[in-house]
N, C-alpha and C positions, 0 to 999 in steps of 0.2 A: 760571810767568809767561806771561801771555797775549801773543801776538804779533800778533793781529788787532784791528781796531777794535771799539768797542762798538756793538751793534745795539739799537735801541729798538723793541720790538715791541708793537703794540696788542693787547689782549685784552679781552673782556667780563669783568665782575667776579664772576660767580657762582662758587661753589666748583668746579663741574665745569669751567667755562671756564678757570679758573686752573690746574686740574690738567692739562687738555689743553695749555695754553700751556707749562706746565712741561716737558712731554714734548719740545716743540720746543726750548725753552731748553736742556735738558740735551743734546740731540743736537748743537746748535750749539756748546755749551761744550766738548763732546768734540773739536770741530774747532778749539779754541783761540780762540773768540770770547768776548768779554764780552757778556752779554745782559741787558738791563733790560726787564722786563715793565711795561707802562703800562696801567692799567685805564681803559677808556672806557665810560661808560654809554650805552646805545643807546635809541632810541625804543621798541623792543620790550620792553626791560627796564622802562621807565617805565609801561607799560600793564599793569594788573593784572586788569582785568575784561573787556576787549574781546577777542573771539576773534580768533586770529591771521589767519584768512582774511578778516576784515573790515577789516584795516588798509589794504586797497586796493592794496597793492603788495608784491611779495616783497622780501626783503632788509631787513626792519625790524631785524634783529639784525646787519646787516653794514655798512650804508652809512656810519654814523658812523665806524667804524673805518677804512674805506678813505679817507674824506674827510680824516682826520687824517694819513694817509700821503701823499695827494696834495698836501696843504697844506705838506708838508715837515717837519711836526712830529715824525713818527715814520718809521722806516725800512721797516717792513713790518707786516702785520696777520695774526693767526692766527684762522681761522674753522673751525667745523664745516662740512664741505663741503656737507652737505645743506641748510644755511641759505642758501647762496649763490645769488643769481639766476644764470640761465644767461648773461645778458649782464652784462658788467662794463665799467667805463670803459676806453677805448682805451689810456690811459696805463699801465694796470695789467696785470700778467701774474700767472698762478699760478706763483710762483717755485718752489714745492715742494709735493709731496704725499707726506708721510712714510708709512711703511708703515701700511697700513690696520688698524684694530682689528676687533673682531667686527662683522660687517655686519648681522646679523639682529636680530629682536625677541625679547623674553622675556615670558612670562606670569608675573606675580608673584601669589602667593596667600598668605593667612595660614597655610595648612596644607599647602602643597605640592601641591594638586590640579592635575590637568591640565585642558586646555580641555574634553576629553570628559567629565571628571568633574564639572564645574560643574553645579549643579542647574538645571532649567528655570527661566527667568526671572531667572537670576543677573545681578547688576549688575557690569558691567566698565567701568573707567575708562580713557579714552585721550584724548590731546590731538591726535589725528590723524584726518583724514578717511579716509586710506588704511587705517589700522588698523580704524577703525569699519566700513568696507565689507567688509574681509576677515573680520572677526569675524562679521558678520551673514551673509556668504556661507557660512561654515562652520556657524554656529549662529544661525539666524534667530530663535530663542526668547530670545536674550539681550537684556538691557536695556543699551545702551551709553550711558554718560553722560560729559559733558565732564570733563576733569581737567587742572588747570594747576598750575604751580609747579616749583621745583627738584626734582631727583631725591629728595632727602631729604624734602621736603614731600609729594610724591606718595606715598612709602612710608609716611609718618606717617599720611596720610589713610586708607590701606588698613588699617594695623595698629590704628588708634585704637579702633574699636568693641569689639573683643575684649579689648584690654588694659584699657580703661576698665571694661568689665563685670567682668573678673577683679579689678581693683582694688577695685571696690565690694563684691564677694563677700568678698574677703579683709578688707576694713575691717569688714564686719559680723561676720565670724568672729572678728576681734580683740576686738570689743566683747563677743561671747558668751564668749570665753575669759576676759576680765577679770571678767565677771559670774559666772564659775564658779570663781574663785580659791579654792582650798582644797577643792574638790569632787573627791575622788579618783576618782569614777566618770566624770567628764567626759572625753570624748575629742575633742580639737580636730579640726576639719575639715582644717586645714593644719598641717604640721610647723613652718613658719616664720611669723613675724609679717609684717604687711604692709610694715613698714620694711625687714626683712631681704630680703624679695622685691624691693622697689623698688631696693635697693642693688645687686642683681645684674643689673638691667636694663642694656641697652646705652644709649648716648646717644640712638640712634634711637628706641628704645622709650620712653625717658623723654620725648622730644619728643612722641611720639604720645599719651601720657597727658594732656598739657596742651592737645591740639589740639581745637578745636571741630568737632564732626561735623555736616556738612550732608547728605552723601550716604554711605550705608554701601555700600562696594564689596566685592564678593566676590573681585574680581581686578582687576589693572591690567596694562596692556601698556606696556613701555618699550623703548627701544633697548638692546640688550645691551651695546654699547660704553659707553653712558652709565652703566649700572649698574656695570659693571666699573671704569671710571675714577673713579667717585665714591668707591670704596673701601667700598661698602656691600653688595656682592654676598653676602658671607659672613654677613650678618645676616638674610637673608630666604630664603624658599623660592621657587624659580622653575623654570620649564621653558622650554627653548629652543624657539622656534617655527620650523617648517621654512621655509627661504628659498624653497622651491618654491611652497608654498601662501601663505605670508605674505611675498610678495616685498618686500624692503626698499625704503625711499625711495632715490632716486638719491644716491650719495655717502655713504650712512649708514655710520658707523663711521670715516670718513676725515676727516683734517684738511687744511687748505689754508693755505699762506702766500702772501699777495698782496703785491706790491711793484712799484714803478715799473720799467718795462722798462729794464734797464741792468746795470751791473757787479754791484751788490749782489744783484739777482735771480739773475743767472747764478751767483754764488758760492754763494748759498743752495741753488740747484738742484743744483750739483755736490756739495755736502756732505750734504744730507739728503733729496733726492728719491728715491722708491722707484719705479722704472720700471714694475713690474707694477701697483702701485696706481694710478699715473697712467693707464695704459692702461685699466684696468677702470673707473675713475671717469669718464674721458673718454667712453667708450662710453655709460655711463649718462646723463651730462649731455647728450651729443649727441642721444640719443633723446628726452630730456625737452624739449630746446630745439626739436626738429623737431615734436614733438607739441603743444607750447605749453601744457602743463597748469599749470605753475607750482605754487603751493601751494593752488590752488582745486579741484583734481580729485584723486580717489583713484587715484594712479598708483604702482605699484611697478616698479622696474627694477633688476636685479641682474646684473652681469657678472663672470665669473671666467676668467682665462687658463688654458687647458688645452692645452698643447703649441702647435700652430700655429694654434689657434683661440681665440676669446673666446666662451665659452658664455654666452648672454644670455637671461634670462627677463624677460618684461614682462607685467604685468597692469594693465588699466585697468577700473575699476568705475564704476557709478553710485553715488550716495551711500548707498543702502540695501543694496548688495551683491547686488542682484537680477539685474542685467545685467553682463556683463563681456566683455572681449576679452582673451584670454590667448594667449601664443605663446612659443616658445623657438627660438633659432637660433644656429648656430655661425658666428661672423664671422671671416674670415681676419685674423690678427694684422697682416699686412703692409698691409692696407687697412682697418683697423678703423674709422676715422672715416667713410669713405665708405660702408662696409658698414652702419654704425649708422644713417646717414641713410636709406639704402635700406630698412632694416628698419622704421624709424619711418614712412616713407611707406606701406609695405604695411599696417602696423597701422592707420594713419589710414583707409585705404581699406576696411579690414575692419570699421570701425565705431567705432574708438577716437576719431576726431575728433568723432563725434556725441555720444559719452558725455562728452567733455571740454566740448563746447559746452553740454550740459545742465547740467553742474556749474557752468559759468560763469554761466549764467542763474540757477541756484539761489543762487549766492553773491551775485549782484546783488540778489536778493530776500530775503536772510536777515533774520530779525528778532532774531538774537542767541541763538537757542535751539539751533543746530546745533553739532556737534562742531568742534573746532579743526582747522586744517590741521596738517601735520607741524611740530611745535615743535622748536626747537633742542635739541641734546643738552646744551648748556651751561645749560639752564633746567630 
């Protein structure tokens, strides 16, 4: 029997967003809360074709959830932290940062190839300006093309060409098999019929078979946490990308629960907040806030607590990965917020501010052909 009140928590409606919200729900239910998840459609969810950095403001996947909380309709909201603007309404606090998931990115390919093994001119899909710049910095010969959709949609787009080609080959082989019925000398190309082959496919692969192919991707890059939480990781071949070279987006892999400042927020923090994850993501978001890059600039920031210090890597690129400002620093845990601000100011003086300003100017002049900014893990 539950002895605490019911909490009504806002979440986006995508499969991944619901899965992530369920993690928070289960953690609170273990603390004897009744929890109801309420789906809220956001502006970002409603936009299908416009690139995310052209929305004109960060938080397209966050604001409506928080507004429902501020209006008193719901008690709290669950976000992917990397979607959240660094500034939030004064009435709201980040009530909890549950233990962070996998922070880094993964390269997904149809055959398990690594980044180094991709052929010259290979097409890589990504929904992130940061990932685009990092890819081009490592492999300037790659063709990096925009990629949008839920995690399963992106994977289907990757898998579709090869599966559709195989389906066509098997269908033609079936016709040949039927045409040679009774021919004892005929040796079929495949042991199984196309229907038998189809029945053994996963739901992800079946979805890929029916997807219209506009761009043939040799690989795509996703957030590792999104792939893992989607439940699809064991259906595809992927390689983890180094968090030193492919420095993640600030807050990537972490969830955040926002609530009005008060008793409910304090209770949530007491029960499900993970102090280490909070420190690490606070460092990342503090640096991002000081630099002012938002979702318009290719910025990676990754912090990890190591003893008495928070080891922090930062990379700021131009959009084509040709110029960058990168640095690492050990920030004292006791003064991590002030140390993070100081680190950001040093980075700005070293040229990061100039790169961010260039990215802002490029975003203002975009014609819709550039890659997207970092998209939410719930999409």
